[in-house]
C-alpha positions in Angstrom: -52.1 -19.7 1.9 -54.5 -21.7 -0.3 -52.5 -20.8 -3.4 -49.2 -22.0 -1.9 -50.8 -25.3 -0.9 -52.3 -25.7 -4.4 -49.0 -24.9 -6.0 -47.1 -27.4 -3.9 -49.7 -30.1 -4.6 -49.5 -29.4 -8.3 -45.7 -29.7 -8.2 -45.9 -33.0 -6.3 -48.4 -34.5 -8.7 -46.3 -33.4 -11.7 -43.2 -34.9 -10.2 -45.0 -38.1 -9.5 -46.3 -38.3 -13.0 -42.8 -37.7 -14.5 -41.3 -40.4 -12.2 -44.1 -42.8 -13.2 -43.6 -42.0 -16.9 -39.8 -42.6 -16.6 -40.3 -45.9 -14.8 -42.9 -47.0 -17.4 -40.5 -46.0 -20.3 -37.7 -48.1 -18.8 -40.0 -51.0 -18.3 -41.4 -50.8 -21.8 -37.9 -50.5 -23.3 -36.8 -53.7 -21.6 -39.9 -55.7 -22.3 -39.5 -58.9 -24.3 -40.6 -59.3 -27.9 -41.8 -62.5 -29.7 -42.6 -61.8 -33.3 -43.7 -65.2 -34.6 -44.4 -64.5 -38.3 -43.6 -68.0 -39.3 -45.9 -69.6 -36.6 -43.3 -71.8 -35.1 -44.8 -71.5 -31.6 -48.2 -72.4 -30.3 -50.2 -69.8 -28.3 -49.4 -71.7 -25.1 -45.7 -71.9 -25.9 -45.5 -68.2 -26.7 -47.3 -67.3 -23.5 -44.8 -69.4 -21.5 -41.8 -67.9 -23.3 -43.0 -64.4 -22.7 -43.1 -65.0 -18.9 -39.5 -66.5 -19.0 -38.2 -63.7 -21.2 -39.7 -61.0 -18.9 -37.7 -62.6 -16.0 -34.6 -62.5 -18.1 -35.1 -58.9 -19.1 -35.5 -57.9 -15.5 -32.4 -59.8 -14.5 -30.1 -58.6 -17.3 -31.6 -55.2 -18.2 -31.4 -56.3 -21.9 -34.3 -56.7 -24.3 -34.8 -60.2 -25.5 -36.2 -60.6 -29.0 -37.4 -63.8 -30.7 -38.2 -63.2 -34.4 -39.4 -65.9 -36.8 -40.0 -65.4 -40.6 -40.1 -67.0 -44.0 -37.5 -65.3 -46.2 -35.1 -68.1 -47.4 -32.0 -66.1 -46.5 -28.5 -67.0 -45.2 -25.1 -65.5 -44.5 -24.7 -61.7 -45.0 -28.2 -61.3 -46.4 -29.7 -62.8 -43.3 -27.7 -60.5 -41.1 -28.7 -57.4 -43.0 -32.4 -58.5 -42.9 -32.2 -58.9 -39.1 -30.3 -55.6 -38.7 -33.0 -53.8 -40.7 -35.7 -55.3 -38.6 -33.9 -54.2 -35.5 -33.3 -50.7 -36.7 -36.9 -50.2 -37.8 -38.4 -51.8 -34.8 -37.6 -49.2 -32.2 -36.1 -51.8 -29.9 -33.9 -51.1 -26.8 -30.2 -50.2 -27.5 -29.0 -53.2 -25.4 -30.7 -56.2 -27.0 -30.1 -59.8 -28.0 -32.1 -61.5 -30.8 -32.8 -65.1 -31.7 -33.7 -65.0 -35.4 -35.4 -68.0 -37.1 -35.7 -68.2 -40.9 -38.1 -71.0 -41.2 -37.9 -71.2 -45.0 -34.1 -71.5 -45.3 -33.7 -73.4 -42.0 -31.0 -70.9 -40.9 -30.9 -69.5 -37.4 -29.0 -66.5 -36.1 -28.1 -64.9 -32.7 -27.4 -61.2 -32.8 -26.2 -58.9 -29.9 -26.6 -55.2 -30.0 -25.4 -52.3 -27.9 -23.6 -53.1 -24.6 -24.7 -56.8 -25.0 -22.0 -57.2 -27.7 -19.2 -56.6 -25.2 -20.3 -59.6 -23.2 -19.3 -61.7 -26.2 -16.1 -59.9 -27.3 -13.1 -62.2 -28.0 -14.8 -65.2 -26.5 -16.5 -68.4 -27.6 -19.7 -67.5 -25.9 -21.7 -67.1 -29.1 -20.4 -70.4 -30.4 -21.2 -72.1 -27.1 -24.8 -70.7 -27.2 -25.3 -71.8 -30.8 -24.0 -75.3 -30.0 -26.5 -75.7 -27.2 -29.4 -74.5 -29.4 -28.4 -76.6 -32.5 -29.8 -79.9 -31.3 -33.2 -78.3 -30.8 -33.2 -76.3 -34.1 -32.0 -79.3 -36.1 -34.9 -81.4 -34.7 -37.4 -78.6 -35.4 -38.0 -77.9 -31.7 -38.1 -74.1 -31.8 -39.8 -74.0 -28.4 -36.9 -75.9 -26.8 -34.4 -73.8 -28.6 -36.0 -70.6 -27.4 -35.9 -71.8 -23.8 -32.2 -72.5 -24.1 -31.7 -69.1 -25.7 -33.3 -67.5 -22.7 -31.3 -69.4 -20.1 -28.0 -69.0 -22.0 -28.6 -65.2 -22.2 -29.0 -65.1 -18.4 -25.8 -67.2 -18.0 -23.8 -64.9 -20.3 -24.9 -61.9 -18.3 -24.0 -63.5 -15.0 -20.5 -64.2 -16.4 -19.9 -60.4 -16.9 -17.9 -58.7 -19.6 -14.7 -60.6 -20.4 -11.3 -59.1 -19.4 -9.8 -58.7 -22.9 -6.2 -58.1 -21.5 -6.3 -61.4 -19.6 -7.8 -63.2 -22.6 -5.0 -61.8 -24.8 -2.4 -63.1 -22.4 -4.1 -66.5 -22.2 -4.2 -66.8 -26.0 -0.8 -65.4 -26.9 1.1 -66.0 -23.7 3.0 -69.0 -25.1 4.1 -66.9 -28.1 5.4 -64.1 -25.9 7.2 -66.7 -23.8 9.0 -68.2 -26.8 10.0 -64.7 -28.0 11.3 -63.8 -24.6 13.2 -67.1 -24.3 14.8 -66.7 -27.7 15.8 -63.1 -27.0 17.4 -64.1 -23.7 19.4 -66.9 -25.3 20.6 -64.5 -28.1 21.6 -61.9 -25.5 23.5 -64.5 -23.4 25.5 -66.2 -26.1 26.2 -62.9 -27.9 27.7 -61.3 -24.8 29.5 -64.5 -23.9 31.3 -64.6 -27.2 32.1 -60.9 -27.1 33.7 -60.9 -23.6 35.2 -64.4 -23.3 38.7 -63.1 -24.1 38.7 -60.1 -21.9 41.7 -60.0 -19.5 43.3 -63.0 -21.3 45.7 -63.5 -24.2 44.8 -61.8 -27.4 44.5 -58.2 -26.1 45.2 -55.4 -28.4 48.1 -53.0 -27.7 46.4 -49.6 -28.4 49.5 -47.4 -27.7 51.7 -49.3 -30.0 49.3 -49.6 -32.9 47.6 -46.2 -32.9 48.3 -42.4 -33.2 46.3 -39.3 -32.5 46.7 -36.0 -34.5 44.8 -33.0 -33.3 44.2 -30.2 -35.8 42.3 -26.9 -35.5 38.9 -27.0 -37.2 36.3 -24.3 -37.7 32.7 -24.5 -38.7 30.9 -21.3 -39.7 27.1 -21.2 -39.7 25.8 -19.0 -42.5 22.0 -19.3 -42.8 19.1 -21.7 -42.4 15.8 -22.0 -44.3 12.8 -23.9 -42.9 9.7 -24.9 -44.9 6.5 -25.8 -43.2 3.6 -27.6 -44.9 0.2 -28.1 -43.4 -1.7 -31.3 -44.2 -5.5 -31.2 -43.6 -7.2 -34.3 -42.3 -10.8 -35.3 -42.6 -11.9 -36.6 -39.1 -15.6 -36.6 -39.9 -17.6 -39.7 -39.1 -21.3 -40.7 -39.5 -23.7 -43.1 -37.9 -27.1 -44.3 -39.2 -28.6 -46.2 -36.3 -27.8 -48.6 -33.5 -25.8 -51.0 -35.7 -22.4 -50.4 -37.5 -22.0 -53.8 -39.1 -19.6 -54.9 -36.4 -21.9 -56.2 -33.7 -21.6 -59.8 -32.5 -23.6 -62.3 -34.4 -23.6 -66.1 -35.1 -25.2 -68.3 -37.8 -26.0 -71.9 -37.1 
């Protein structure tokens, strides 16, 4: 009896430890990151931002990253630098980063994993950058970081965009013009074709035609079929979270 009780207790303790470990891992994966290599924030500002980012992480399930550095990069080089930092950092799959190159004065927002789909085919990245720009242009990185946090929460609350509806909204007028043109062509084409039906100008088929029927034979001899197989290479590769196609915005 004692052995069974001990065994049950051990199983219970083990299950509790596994559950605790899983919860801790999820919490750690979604924890915010402020990597202020360029010293753009004071200690007090960093502490305040960390608290606000933790709230945003819990609300969205995404990992928020603020990364400052002095590299003097821009354009594609800046994106690659941020991607390499993200890939090497062991961050959560679903993350959004506010990157600050203090030397070049360039800023960048990058979305990874499922976060990218919240920005697909929309102006949300442009809108976020527009709201951050007044702060970054004046050198107020603390204010820009706060806007980044609140805008991230706002984008999450919007949900993923309906790409089909967006397509109709953007191209609906084009489809309407095509449909209208096709309708007009069909109408006037048929009108000109049938306008004389049952009126003068009919054709006397019996008086102006003849039919001769002759016997005709077609003998099938043989048939040859050639089959050729074309091999296709469907292999693909992946080297991390990013594929070069994630959502990002320079400003």
